[in-house]
PDB file of the backbone (N, CA, C, O) and the ligand in Angstrom, with CONECT records:
HET     ZN  A 101       1
ATOM      1  N   MET A   1     -64.199   3.139-161.556  1.00  0.00           N
ATOM      2  CA  MET A   1     -64.887   2.188-162.356  1.00  0.00           C
ATOM      3  C   MET A   1     -64.410   0.690-162.301  1.00  0.00           C
ATOM      4  O   MET A   1     -63.360   0.303-162.813  1.00  0.00           O
ATOM      5  N   GLU A   2     -65.280  -0.090-161.638  1.00  0.00           N
ATOM      6  CA  GLU A   2     -64.859  -1.457-161.548  1.00  0.00           C
ATOM      7  C   GLU A   2     -65.974  -2.375-161.695  1.00  0.00           C
ATOM      8  O   GLU A   2     -67.139  -2.090-161.416  1.00  0.00           O
ATOM      9  N   ASN A   3     -65.588  -3.434-162.123  1.00  0.00           N
ATOM     10  CA  ASN A   3     -66.552  -4.658-162.408  1.00  0.00           C
ATOM     11  C   ASN A   3     -66.588  -5.732-161.448  1.00  0.00           C
ATOM     12  O   ASN A   3     -65.560  -6.338-161.148  1.00  0.00           O
ATOM     13  N   LYS A   4     -67.718  -6.005-160.947  1.00  0.00           N
ATOM     14  CA  LYS A   4     -67.788  -7.263-159.913  1.00  0.00           C
ATOM     15  C   LYS A   4     -68.235  -8.345-160.845  1.00  0.00           C
ATOM     16  O   LYS A   4     -69.183  -8.290-161.629  1.00  0.00           O
ATOM     17  N   LEU A   5     -67.368  -9.387-160.632  1.00  0.00           N
ATOM     18  CA  LEU A   5     -67.425 -10.688-161.242  1.00  0.00           C
ATOM     19  C   LEU A   5     -67.311 -11.722-160.253  1.00  0.00           C
ATOM     20  O   LEU A   5     -67.024 -11.505-159.076  1.00  0.00           O
ATOM     21  N   ASP A   6     -67.553 -12.919-160.782  1.00  0.00           N
ATOM     22  CA  ASP A   6     -67.381 -14.122-159.637  1.00  0.00           C
ATOM     23  C   ASP A   6     -65.879 -14.548-159.757  1.00  0.00           C
ATOM     24  O   ASP A   6     -65.096 -14.091-160.589  1.00  0.00           O
ATOM     25  N   GLY A   7     -65.595 -15.472-158.825  1.00  0.00           N
ATOM     26  CA  GLY A   7     -64.169 -15.725-158.539  1.00  0.00           C
ATOM     27  C   GLY A   7     -63.444 -16.276-159.647  1.00  0.00           C
ATOM     28  O   GLY A   7     -62.215 -16.222-159.687  1.00  0.00           O
ATOM     29  N   ASN A   8     -64.165 -16.824-160.584  1.00  0.00           N
ATOM     30  CA  ASN A   8     -63.460 -17.644-161.836  1.00  0.00           C
ATOM     31  C   ASN A   8     -62.898 -16.436-162.653  1.00  0.00           C
ATOM     32  O   ASN A   8     -62.008 -16.702-163.461  1.00  0.00           O
ATOM     33  N   ALA A   9     -63.265 -15.288-162.551  1.00  0.00           N
ATOM     34  CA  ALA A   9     -62.655 -14.230-163.374  1.00  0.00           C
ATOM     35  C   ALA A   9     -61.292 -13.900-163.011  1.00  0.00           C
ATOM     36  O   ALA A   9     -60.558 -13.210-163.718  1.00  0.00           O
ATOM     37  N   ALA A  10     -60.948 -14.435-161.826  1.00  0.00           N
ATOM     38  CA  ALA A  10     -59.520 -14.258-161.246  1.00  0.00           C
ATOM     39  C   ALA A  10     -58.532 -15.271-161.773  1.00  0.00           C
ATOM     40  O   ALA A  10     -57.312 -15.112-161.788  1.00  0.00           O
ATOM     41  N   GLY A  11     -59.202 -16.346-162.212  1.00  0.00           N
ATOM     42  CA  GLY A  11     -58.370 -17.564-162.771  1.00  0.00           C
ATOM     43  C   GLY A  11     -57.331 -17.330-163.556  1.00  0.00           C
ATOM     44  O   GLY A  11     -56.246 -17.878-163.361  1.00  0.00           O
ATOM     45  N   GLY A  12     -57.574 -16.407-164.628  1.00  0.00           N
ATOM     46  CA  GLY A  12     -56.437 -16.243-165.697  1.00  0.00           C
ATOM     47  C   GLY A  12     -55.211 -15.557-165.115  1.00  0.00           C
ATOM     48  O   GLY A  12     -54.085 -15.998-165.343  1.00  0.00           O
ATOM     49  N   ILE A  13     -55.435 -14.416-164.320  1.00  0.00           N
ATOM     50  CA  ILE A  13     -54.074 -13.804-163.932  1.00  0.00           C
ATOM     51  C   ILE A  13     -53.528 -14.706-162.736  1.00  0.00           C
ATOM     52  O   ILE A  13     -52.304 -14.766-162.624  1.00  0.00           O
ATOM     53  N   LEU A  14     -54.334 -15.426-161.813  1.00  0.00           N
ATOM     54  CA  LEU A  14     -53.709 -16.296-160.876  1.00  0.00           C
ATOM     55  C   LEU A  14     -53.041 -17.394-161.496  1.00  0.00           C
ATOM     56  O   LEU A  14     -52.007 -17.839-160.997  1.00  0.00           O
ATOM     57  N   GLN A  15     -53.611 -17.949-162.704  1.00  0.00           N
ATOM     58  CA  GLN A  15     -53.052 -19.018-163.357  1.00  0.00           C
ATOM     59  C   GLN A  15     -51.563 -18.749-163.783  1.00  0.00           C
ATOM     60  O   GLN A  15     -50.703 -19.627-163.842  1.00  0.00           O
ATOM     61  N   ALA A  16     -51.346 -17.232-164.113  1.00  0.00           N
ATOM     62  CA  ALA A  16     -50.085 -17.000-164.707  1.00  0.00           C
ATOM     63  C   ALA A  16     -48.927 -16.952-163.522  1.00  0.00           C
ATOM     64  O   ALA A  16     -47.725 -16.852-163.770  1.00  0.00           O
ATOM     65  N   ILE A  17     -49.511 -17.043-162.151  1.00  0.00           N
ATOM     66  CA  ILE A  17     -48.609 -16.947-160.949  1.00  0.00           C
ATOM     67  C   ILE A  17     -48.368 -18.396-160.458  1.00  0.00           C
ATOM     68  O   ILE A  17     -47.246 -18.889-160.341  1.00  0.00           O
ATOM     69  N   PHE A  18     -49.539 -19.032-160.180  1.00  0.00           N
ATOM     70  CA  PHE A  18     -49.622 -20.217-159.558  1.00  0.00           C
ATOM     71  C   PHE A  18     -49.564 -21.310-160.491  1.00  0.00           C
ATOM     72  O   PHE A  18     -50.114 -21.087-161.570  1.00  0.00           O
ATOM     73  N   PRO A  19     -48.985 -22.531-160.323  1.00  0.00           N
ATOM     74  CA  PRO A  19     -49.031 -23.607-161.101  1.00  0.00           C
ATOM     75  C   PRO A  19     -50.056 -24.663-160.864  1.00  0.00           C
ATOM     76  O   PRO A  19     -49.827 -25.842-161.137  1.00  0.00           O
ATOM     77  N   PHE A  20     -51.276 -24.218-160.318  1.00  0.00           N
ATOM     78  CA  PHE A  20     -52.550 -25.062-160.249  1.00  0.00           C
ATOM     79  C   PHE A  20     -53.515 -24.048-160.492  1.00  0.00           C
ATOM     80  O   PHE A  20     -53.270 -22.853-160.664  1.00  0.00           O
ATOM     81  N   ASP A  21     -54.876 -24.722-160.498  1.00  0.00           N
ATOM     82  CA  ASP A  21     -55.970 -23.916-160.909  1.00  0.00           C
ATOM     83  C   ASP A  21     -56.399 -23.347-159.493  1.00  0.00           C
ATOM     84  O   ASP A  21     -56.801 -24.052-158.567  1.00  0.00           O
ATOM     85  N   MET A  22     -56.258 -21.995-159.461  1.00  0.00           N
ATOM     86  CA  MET A  22     -56.490 -21.264-158.127  1.00  0.00           C
ATOM     87  C   MET A  22     -58.013 -21.089-157.857  1.00  0.00           C
ATOM     88  O   MET A  22     -58.414 -20.763-156.739  1.00  0.00           O
ATOM     89  N   THR A  23     -58.805 -21.299-158.844  1.00  0.00           N
ATOM     90  CA  THR A  23     -60.237 -21.117-158.570  1.00  0.00           C
ATOM     91  C   THR A  23     -60.710 -22.505-157.800  1.00  0.00           C
ATOM     92  O   THR A  23     -61.846 -22.579-157.333  1.00  0.00           O
ATOM     93  N   LEU A  24     -59.861 -23.495-157.706  1.00  0.00           N
ATOM     94  CA  LEU A  24     -60.460 -24.654-156.961  1.00  0.00           C
ATOM     95  C   LEU A  24     -59.805 -24.606-155.632  1.00  0.00           C
ATOM     96  O   LEU A  24     -60.209 -25.354-154.741  1.00  0.00           O
ATOM     97  N   VAL A  25     -58.750 -23.720-155.415  1.00  0.00           N
ATOM     98  CA  VAL A  25     -58.120 -23.524-154.055  1.00  0.00           C
ATOM     99  C   VAL A  25     -58.967 -22.934-153.058  1.00  0.00           C
ATOM    100  O   VAL A  25     -59.599 -21.924-153.369  1.00  0.00           O
ATOM    101  N   GLN A  26     -59.088 -23.480-151.751  1.00  0.00           N
ATOM    102  CA  GLN A  26     -59.933 -22.994-150.677  1.00  0.00           C
ATOM    103  C   GLN A  26     -59.070 -21.903-149.850  1.00  0.00           C
ATOM    104  O   GLN A  26     -58.001 -22.208-149.322  1.00  0.00           O
ATOM    105  N   ALA A  27     -59.587 -20.696-149.789  1.00  0.00           N
ATOM    106  CA  ALA A  27     -58.917 -19.579-148.864  1.00  0.00           C
ATOM    107  C   ALA A  27     -59.737 -19.354-147.692  1.00  0.00           C
ATOM    108  O   ALA A  27     -60.945 -19.142-147.797  1.00  0.00           O
ATOM    109  N   THR A  28     -59.123 -19.393-146.558  1.00  0.00           N
ATOM    110  CA  THR A  28     -59.696 -18.916-145.383  1.00  0.00           C
ATOM    111  C   THR A  28     -59.390 -17.468-145.032  1.00  0.00           C
ATOM    112  O   THR A  28     -58.257 -17.028-144.836  1.00  0.00           O
ATOM    113  N   CYS A  29     -60.552 -16.760-144.973  1.00  0.00           N
ATOM    114  CA  CYS A  29     -60.456 -15.344-144.659  1.00  0.00           C
ATOM    115  C   CYS A  29     -59.997 -14.862-143.354  1.00  0.00           C
ATOM    116  O   CYS A  29     -60.490 -15.277-142.305  1.00  0.00           O
ATOM    117  N   ALA A  30     -59.001 -13.935-143.408  1.00  0.00           N
ATOM    118  CA  ALA A  30     -58.328 -13.521-142.195  1.00  0.00           C
ATOM    119  C   ALA A  30     -59.202 -12.639-141.464  1.00  0.00           C
ATOM    120  O   ALA A  30     -58.925 -12.449-140.279  1.00  0.00           O
ATOM    121  N   GLY A  31     -60.387 -11.964-142.049  1.00  0.00           N
ATOM    122  CA  GLY A  31     -61.197 -11.207-141.413  1.00  0.00           C
ATOM    123  C   GLY A  31     -62.339 -11.955-140.661  1.00  0.00           C
ATOM    124  O   GLY A  31     -62.590 -11.665-139.491  1.00  0.00           O
ATOM    125  N   CYS A  32     -63.007 -12.884-141.309  1.00  0.00           N
ATOM    126  CA  CYS A  32     -64.081 -13.522-140.537  1.00  0.00           C
ATOM    127  C   CYS A  32     -63.936 -15.046-140.377  1.00  0.00           C
ATOM    128  O   CYS A  32     -64.736 -15.679-139.688  1.00  0.00           O
ATOM    129  N   GLY A  33     -62.899 -15.634-141.024  1.00  0.00           N
ATOM    130  CA  GLY A  33     -62.642 -16.957-140.831  1.00  0.00           C
ATOM    131  C   GLY A  33     -63.375 -17.920-141.740  1.00  0.00           C
ATOM    132  O   GLY A  33     -63.183 -19.133-141.650  1.00  0.00           O
ATOM    133  N   THR A  34     -64.222 -17.385-142.625  1.00  0.00           N
ATOM    134  CA  THR A  34     -64.908 -18.177-143.601  1.00  0.00           C
ATOM    135  C   THR A  34     -63.935 -18.862-144.653  1.00  0.00           C
ATOM    136  O   THR A  34     -62.963 -18.270-145.122  1.00  0.00           O
ATOM    137  N   THR A  35     -64.249 -20.024-144.943  1.00  0.00           N
ATOM    138  CA  THR A  35     -63.470 -20.691-145.948  1.00  0.00           C
ATOM    139  C   THR A  35     -64.316 -20.821-147.291  1.00  0.00           C
ATOM    140  O   THR A  35     -65.368 -21.460-147.276  1.00  0.00           O
ATOM    141  N   ASN A  36     -63.904 -20.283-148.315  1.00  0.00           N
ATOM    142  CA  ASN A  36     -64.412 -20.445-149.719  1.00  0.00           C
ATOM    143  C   ASN A  36     -63.520 -20.810-150.597  1.00  0.00           C
ATOM    144  O   ASN A  36     -62.357 -20.468-150.385  1.00  0.00           O
ATOM    145  N   VAL A  37     -63.842 -21.602-151.815  1.00  0.00           N
ATOM    146  CA  VAL A  37     -63.013 -21.754-152.879  1.00  0.00           C
ATOM    147  C   VAL A  37     -63.023 -20.469-153.542  1.00  0.00           C
ATOM    148  O   VAL A  37     -64.023 -19.751-153.544  1.00  0.00           O
ATOM    149  N   ILE A  38     -61.766 -20.113-154.190  1.00  0.00           N
ATOM    150  CA  ILE A  38     -61.588 -18.826-154.897  1.00  0.00           C
ATOM    151  C   ILE A  38     -62.584 -18.698-156.035  1.00  0.00           C
ATOM    152  O   ILE A  38     -62.907 -17.563-156.387  1.00  0.00           O
ATOM    153  N   GLY A  39     -63.078 -19.711-156.616  1.00  0.00           N
ATOM    154  CA  GLY A  39     -64.189 -19.458-157.700  1.00  0.00           C
ATOM    155  C   GLY A  39     -65.338 -19.063-157.050  1.00  0.00           C
ATOM    156  O   GLY A  39     -66.191 -18.557-157.780  1.00  0.00           O
ATOM    157  N   ALA A  40     -65.595 -19.157-155.872  1.00  0.00           N
ATOM    158  CA  ALA A  40     -66.933 -18.823-155.213  1.00  0.00           C
ATOM    159  C   ALA A  40     -66.664 -17.367-154.460  1.00  0.00           C
ATOM    160  O   ALA A  40     -67.426 -17.025-153.555  1.00  0.00           O
ATOM    161  N   THR A  41     -65.734 -16.659-154.799  1.00  0.00           N
ATOM    162  CA  THR A  41     -65.538 -15.503-154.070  1.00  0.00           C
ATOM    163  C   THR A  41     -66.092 -14.265-155.056  1.00  0.00           C
ATOM    164  O   THR A  41     -66.582 -14.496-156.161  1.00  0.00           O
ATOM    165  N   ALA A  42     -65.951 -12.985-154.528  1.00  0.00           N
ATOM    166  CA  ALA A  42     -66.415 -11.852-155.392  1.00  0.00           C
ATOM    167  C   ALA A  42     -65.041 -11.364-155.967  1.00  0.00           C
ATOM    168  O   ALA A  42     -64.104 -11.231-155.180  1.00  0.00           O
ATOM    169  N   VAL A  43     -64.873 -11.090-157.297  1.00  0.00           N
ATOM    170  CA  VAL A  43     -63.719 -10.503-157.921  1.00  0.00           C
ATOM    171  C   VAL A  43     -64.133  -9.121-158.461  1.00  0.00           C
ATOM    172  O   VAL A  43     -65.141  -8.992-159.156  1.00  0.00           O
ATOM    173  N   TYR A  44     -63.446  -8.233-158.174  1.00  0.00           N
ATOM    174  CA  TYR A  44     -63.468  -6.807-158.815  1.00  0.00           C
ATOM    175  C   TYR A  44     -62.127  -6.632-159.718  1.00  0.00           C
ATOM    176  O   TYR A  44     -61.008  -6.717-159.213  1.00  0.00           O
ATOM    177  N   MET A  45     -62.322  -6.401-160.980  1.00  0.00           N
ATOM    178  CA  MET A  45     -61.392  -6.081-161.855  1.00  0.00           C
ATOM    179  C   MET A  45     -61.486  -4.475-162.217  1.00  0.00           C
ATOM    180  O   MET A  45     -62.554  -3.977-162.572  1.00  0.00           O
ATOM    181  N   HIS A  46     -60.369  -3.774-162.106  1.00  0.00           N
ATOM    182  CA  HIS A  46     -60.412  -2.444-162.389  1.00  0.00           C
ATOM    183  C   HIS A  46     -58.979  -1.907-162.769  1.00  0.00           C
ATOM    184  O   HIS A  46     -58.007  -2.383-162.183  1.00  0.00           O
ATOM    185  N   GLY A  47     -58.831  -1.031-163.633  1.00  0.00           N
ATOM    186  CA  GLY A  47     -57.691  -0.471-163.949  1.00  0.00           C
ATOM    187  C   GLY A  47     -56.477  -1.635-164.100  1.00  0.00           C
ATOM    188  O   GLY A  47     -56.549  -2.525-164.948  1.00  0.00           O
ATOM    189  N   MET A  48     -55.484  -1.517-163.268  1.00  0.00           N
ATOM    190  CA  MET A  48     -54.478  -2.367-163.481  1.00  0.00           C
ATOM    191  C   MET A  48     -54.552  -3.775-162.606  1.00  0.00           C
ATOM    192  O   MET A  48     -53.859  -4.770-162.816  1.00  0.00           O
ATOM    193  N   GLY A  49     -55.445  -3.637-161.692  1.00  0.00           N
ATOM    194  CA  GLY A  49     -55.446  -4.766-160.760  1.00  0.00           C
ATOM    195  C   GLY A  49     -56.714  -5.495-160.703  1.00  0.00           C
ATOM    196  O   GLY A  49     -57.740  -5.066-161.229  1.00  0.00           O
ATOM    197  N   THR A  50     -56.636  -6.630-160.046  1.00  0.00           N
ATOM    198  CA  THR A  50     -57.891  -7.691-159.720  1.00  0.00           C
ATOM    199  C   THR A  50     -57.819  -7.784-158.118  1.00  0.00           C
ATOM    200  O   THR A  50     -56.770  -7.947-157.495  1.00  0.00           O
ATOM    201  N   VAL A  51     -58.891  -7.676-157.637  1.00  0.00           N
ATOM    202  CA  VAL A  51     -59.069  -7.745-156.124  1.00  0.00           C
ATOM    203  C   VAL A  51     -60.179  -8.855-155.789  1.00  0.00           C
ATOM    204  O   VAL A  51     -61.358  -8.715-156.115  1.00  0.00           O
ATOM    205  N   VAL A  52     -59.736  -9.845-155.182  1.00  0.00           N
ATOM    206  CA  VAL A  52     -60.536 -11.165-154.791  1.00  0.00           C
ATOM    207  C   VAL A  52     -61.113 -10.825-153.320  1.00  0.00           C
ATOM    208  O   VAL A  52     -60.351 -10.620-152.376  1.00  0.00           O
ATOM    209  N   ARG A  53     -62.351 -10.788-153.214  1.00  0.00           N
ATOM    210  CA  ARG A  53     -62.941 -10.366-151.841  1.00  0.00           C
ATOM    211  C   ARG A  53     -63.733 -11.548-151.336  1.00  0.00           C
ATOM    212  O   ARG A  53     -64.365 -12.298-152.080  1.00  0.00           O
ATOM    213  N   CYS A  54     -63.657 -11.672-149.991  1.00  0.00           N
ATOM    214  CA  CYS A  54     -64.489 -12.547-149.222  1.00  0.00           C
ATOM    215  C   CYS A  54     -65.962 -12.231-149.477  1.00  0.00           C
ATOM    216  O   CYS A  54     -66.396 -11.090-149.319  1.00  0.00           O
ATOM    217  N   PRO A  55     -66.785 -13.329-149.904  1.00  0.00           N
ATOM    218  CA  PRO A  55     -68.212 -13.077-150.045  1.00  0.00           C
ATOM    219  C   PRO A  55     -69.028 -12.751-148.786  1.00  0.00           C
ATOM    220  O   PRO A  55     -70.114 -12.173-148.811  1.00  0.00           O
ATOM    221  N   SER A  56     -68.404 -13.176-147.694  1.00  0.00           N
ATOM    222  CA  SER A  56     -69.111 -12.989-146.325  1.00  0.00           C
ATOM    223  C   SER A  56     -68.861 -11.480-145.723  1.00  0.00           C
ATOM    224  O   SER A  56     -69.755 -10.754-145.288  1.00  0.00           O
ATOM    225  N   CYS A  57     -67.587 -11.185-145.781  1.00  0.00           N
ATOM    226  CA  CYS A  57     -67.284  -9.942-144.911  1.00  0.00           C
ATOM    227  C   CYS A  57     -66.673  -8.788-145.791  1.00  0.00           C
ATOM    228  O   CYS A  57     -66.481  -7.664-145.329  1.00  0.00           O
ATOM    229  N   ASP A  58     -66.354  -9.170-147.205  1.00  0.00           N
ATOM    230  CA  ASP A  58     -65.931  -8.167-148.073  1.00  0.00           C
ATOM    231  C   ASP A  58     -64.415  -7.780-147.827  1.00  0.00           C
ATOM    232  O   ASP A  58     -63.965  -6.785-148.395  1.00  0.00           O
ATOM    233  N   THR A  59     -63.599  -8.565-146.973  1.00  0.00           N
ATOM    234  CA  THR A  59     -62.274  -8.510-146.742  1.00  0.00           C
ATOM    235  C   THR A  59     -61.493  -8.711-148.201  1.00  0.00           C
ATOM    236  O   THR A  59     -61.781  -9.640-148.955  1.00  0.00           O
ATOM    237  N   ALA A  60     -60.510  -7.761-148.488  1.00  0.00           N
ATOM    238  CA  ALA A  60     -59.700  -8.207-149.809  1.00  0.00           C
ATOM    239  C   ALA A  60     -58.862  -9.429-149.462  1.00  0.00           C
ATOM    240  O   ALA A  60     -57.967  -9.342-148.622  1.00  0.00           O
ATOM    241  N   LEU A  61     -59.117 -10.479-150.046  1.00  0.00           N
ATOM    242  CA  LEU A  61     -58.362 -11.705-149.827  1.00  0.00           C
ATOM    243  C   LEU A  61     -56.968 -11.796-150.506  1.00  0.00           C
ATOM    244  O   LEU A  61     -55.949 -12.211-149.954  1.00  0.00           O
ATOM    245  N   ILE A  62     -57.062 -11.387-151.670  1.00  0.00           N
ATOM    246  CA  ILE A  62     -56.142 -11.241-152.739  1.00  0.00           C
ATOM    247  C   ILE A  62     -56.034 -10.209-153.504  1.00  0.00           C
ATOM    248  O   ILE A  62     -56.990 -10.008-154.252  1.00  0.00           O
ATOM    249  N   ARG A  63     -55.001  -9.358-153.556  1.00  0.00           N
ATOM    250  CA  ARG A  63     -54.866  -8.348-154.660  1.00  0.00           C
ATOM    251  C   ARG A  63     -53.807  -8.692-155.502  1.00  0.00           C
ATOM    252  O   ARG A  63     -52.775  -9.200-155.065  1.00  0.00           O
ATOM    253  N   VAL A  64     -54.027  -8.410-156.860  1.00  0.00           N
ATOM    254  CA  VAL A  64     -52.982  -8.898-157.810  1.00  0.00           C
ATOM    255  C   VAL A  64     -52.981  -7.907-158.902  1.00  0.00           C
ATOM    256  O   VAL A  64     -54.042  -7.632-159.463  1.00  0.00           O
ATOM    257  N   ALA A  65     -51.814  -7.322-159.264  1.00  0.00           N
ATOM    258  CA  ALA A  65     -51.643  -6.418-160.357  1.00  0.00           C
ATOM    259  C   ALA A  65     -50.396  -6.865-161.171  1.00  0.00           C
ATOM    260  O   ALA A  65     -49.486  -7.535-160.683  1.00  0.00           O
ATOM    261  N   GLN A  66     -50.438  -6.455-162.387  1.00  0.00           N
ATOM    262  CA  GLN A  66     -49.221  -6.718-163.195  1.00  0.00           C
ATOM    263  C   GLN A  66     -48.808  -5.279-163.658  1.00  0.00           C
ATOM    264  O   GLN A  66     -49.531  -4.626-164.410  1.00  0.00           O
ATOM    265  N   VAL A  67     -47.606  -4.808-163.173  1.00  0.00           N
ATOM    266  CA  VAL A  67     -47.087  -3.580-163.376  1.00  0.00           C
ATOM    267  C   VAL A  67     -45.671  -3.583-163.783  1.00  0.00           C
ATOM    268  O   VAL A  67     -44.836  -4.092-163.036  1.00  0.00           O
ATOM    269  N   LYS A  68     -45.310  -3.020-164.985  1.00  0.00           N
ATOM    270  CA  LYS A  68     -43.995  -2.881-165.347  1.00  0.00           C
ATOM    271  C   LYS A  68     -43.130  -4.255-165.379  1.00  0.00           C
ATOM    272  O   LYS A  68     -41.989  -4.390-164.937  1.00  0.00           O
ATOM    273  N   GLY A  69     -43.819  -5.100-165.911  1.00  0.00           N
ATOM    274  CA  GLY A  69     -43.036  -6.567-165.985  1.00  0.00           C
ATOM    275  C   GLY A  69     -43.107  -7.281-164.696  1.00  0.00           C
ATOM    276  O   GLY A  69     -42.527  -8.363-164.595  1.00  0.00           O
ATOM    277  N   HIS A  70     -43.808  -6.749-163.630  1.00  0.00           N
ATOM    278  CA  HIS A  70     -43.812  -7.700-162.312  1.00  0.00           C
ATOM    279  C   HIS A  70     -45.309  -7.965-161.921  1.00  0.00           C
ATOM    280  O   HIS A  70     -46.151  -7.086-162.104  1.00  0.00           O
ATOM    281  N   TYR A  71     -45.575  -8.971-161.476  1.00  0.00           N
ATOM    282  CA  TYR A  71     -46.714  -9.299-160.708  1.00  0.00           C
ATOM    283  C   TYR A  71     -46.652  -8.856-159.299  1.00  0.00           C
ATOM    284  O   TYR A  71     -45.676  -9.211-158.639  1.00  0.00           O
ATOM    285  N   TRP A  72     -47.622  -8.085-158.720  1.00  0.00           N
ATOM    286  CA  TRP A  72     -47.715  -7.637-157.437  1.00  0.00           C
ATOM    287  C   TRP A  72     -48.726  -8.434-156.715  1.00  0.00           C
ATOM    288  O   TRP A  72     -49.906  -8.311-157.040  1.00  0.00           O
ATOM    289  N   LEU A  73     -48.388  -9.225-155.784  1.00  0.00           N
ATOM    290  CA  LEU A  73     -49.249 -10.054-155.049  1.00  0.00           C
ATOM    291  C   LEU A  73     -49.577  -9.787-153.710  1.00  0.00           C
ATOM    292  O   LEU A  73     -48.683 -10.021-152.896  1.00  0.00           O
ATOM    293  N   ASP A  74     -50.718  -9.323-153.258  1.00  0.00           N
ATOM    294  CA  ASP A  74     -50.893  -8.963-151.812  1.00  0.00           C
ATOM    295  C   ASP A  74     -51.995  -9.971-151.375  1.00  0.00           C
ATOM    296  O   ASP A  74     -53.144  -9.890-151.811  1.00  0.00           O
ATOM    297  N   MET A  75     -51.578 -10.957-150.465  1.00  0.00           N
ATOM    298  CA  MET A  75     -52.410 -11.804-149.928  1.00  0.00           C
ATOM    299  C   MET A  75     -52.562 -11.824-148.363  1.00  0.00           C
ATOM    300  O   MET A  75     -52.506 -12.856-147.694  1.00  0.00           O
ATOM    301  N   ARG A  76     -52.754 -10.608-147.879  1.00  0.00           N
ATOM    302  CA  ARG A  76     -52.749 -10.422-146.460  1.00  0.00           C
ATOM    303  C   ARG A  76     -54.233 -10.914-145.866  1.00  0.00           C
ATOM    304  O   ARG A  76     -54.383 -11.326-144.716  1.00  0.00           O
ATOM    305  N   GLY A  77     -55.218 -10.806-146.775  1.00  0.00           N
ATOM    306  CA  GLY A  77     -56.366 -11.190-146.341  1.00  0.00           C
ATOM    307  C   GLY A  77     -56.702 -12.522-146.316  1.00  0.00           C
ATOM    308  O   GLY A  77     -57.871 -12.860-146.129  1.00  0.00           O
ATOM    309  N   VAL A  78     -55.702 -13.425-146.503  1.00  0.00           N
ATOM    310  CA  VAL A  78     -55.823 -14.896-146.565  1.00  0.00           C
ATOM    311  C   VAL A  78     -55.147 -15.546-145.375  1.00  0.00           C
ATOM    312  O   VAL A  78     -53.923 -15.506-145.253  1.00  0.00           O
ATOM    313  N   ARG A  79     -55.890 -16.110-144.549  1.00  0.00           N
ATOM    314  CA  ARG A  79     -55.198 -16.822-143.372  1.00  0.00           C
ATOM    315  C   ARG A  79     -54.564 -18.247-143.671  1.00  0.00           C
ATOM    316  O   ARG A  79     -53.502 -18.638-143.186  1.00  0.00           O
ATOM    317  N   VAL A  80     -55.335 -18.931-144.501  1.00  0.00           N
ATOM    318  CA  VAL A  80     -54.916 -20.176-144.980  1.00  0.00           C
ATOM    319  C   VAL A  80     -55.240 -20.559-146.429  1.00  0.00           C
ATOM    320  O   VAL A  80     -56.376 -20.345-146.852  1.00  0.00           O
ATOM    321  N   LEU A  81     -54.397 -21.058-147.135  1.00  0.00           N
ATOM    322  CA  LEU A  81     -54.784 -21.618-148.493  1.00  0.00           C
ATOM    323  C   LEU A  81     -54.775 -23.061-148.445  1.00  0.00           C
ATOM    324  O   LEU A  81     -53.772 -23.671-148.073  1.00  0.00           O
ATOM    325  N   GLN A  82     -55.858 -23.650-148.810  1.00  0.00           N
ATOM    326  CA  GLN A  82     -55.804 -25.157-148.940  1.00  0.00           C
ATOM    327  C   GLN A  82     -55.801 -25.566-150.359  1.00  0.00           C
ATOM    328  O   GLN A  82     -56.747 -25.308-151.103  1.00  0.00           O
ATOM    329  N   ILE A  83     -54.634 -26.269-150.779  1.00  0.00           N
ATOM    330  CA  ILE A  83     -54.435 -26.557-152.141  1.00  0.00           C
ATOM    331  C   ILE A  83     -54.580 -28.107-152.244  1.00  0.00           C
ATOM    332  O   ILE A  83     -53.853 -28.871-151.609  1.00  0.00           O
ATOM    333  N   SER A  84     -55.530 -28.504-153.055  1.00  0.00           N
ATOM    334  CA  SER A  84     -55.571 -29.990-153.278  1.00  0.00           C
ATOM    335  C   SER A  84     -54.609 -30.544-154.202  1.00  0.00           C
ATOM    336  O   SER A  84     -54.492 -30.117-155.351  1.00  0.00           O
ATOM    337  N   VAL A  85     -53.803 -31.641-153.647  1.00  0.00           N
ATOM    338  CA  VAL A  85     -52.734 -32.286-154.526  1.00  0.00           C
ATOM    339  C   VAL A  85     -53.454 -33.075-155.698  1.00  0.00           C
ATOM    340  O   VAL A  85     -52.914 -33.360-156.767  1.00  0.00           O
ATOM    341  N   GLU A  86     -54.714 -33.375-155.348  1.00  0.00           N
ATOM    342  CA  GLU A  86     -55.353 -34.320-156.475  1.00  0.00           C
ATOM    343  C   GLU A  86     -55.820 -33.440-157.685  1.00  0.00           C
ATOM    344  O   GLU A  86     -56.128 -34.022-158.725  1.00  0.00           O
ATOM    345  N   ALA A  87     -55.887 -32.158-157.618  1.00  0.00           N
ATOM    346  CA  ALA A  87     -56.385 -31.430-158.779  1.00  0.00           C
ATOM    347  C   ALA A  87     -55.505 -31.325-160.005  1.00  0.00           C
ATOM    348  O   ALA A  87     -55.900 -30.716-160.999  1.00  0.00           O
TER     349      ALA A  87
HETATM  350 ZN    ZN A 101     -64.474 -12.735-144.391  1.00  0.00          ZN2+
END
């Protein structure tokens, strides 16, 4: 059972980890090389975790879960993050 949402749905849990608005950060997909802002990706929320997927090739860019007092962050699908210092 999972719900497909837009990338802004991941903003809440990512805001708990990163000190800037992750929905505005650009992520380059390690699978296909496409760059999208996180807010424009596809997000699947299910069970304990959130998965941010590339809208072009469906690679899992970011997996994040909160389990037993820890955040588990898997970012192997991201080649580069571009974080604006102006934001
Ligand atoms: Zn991709």
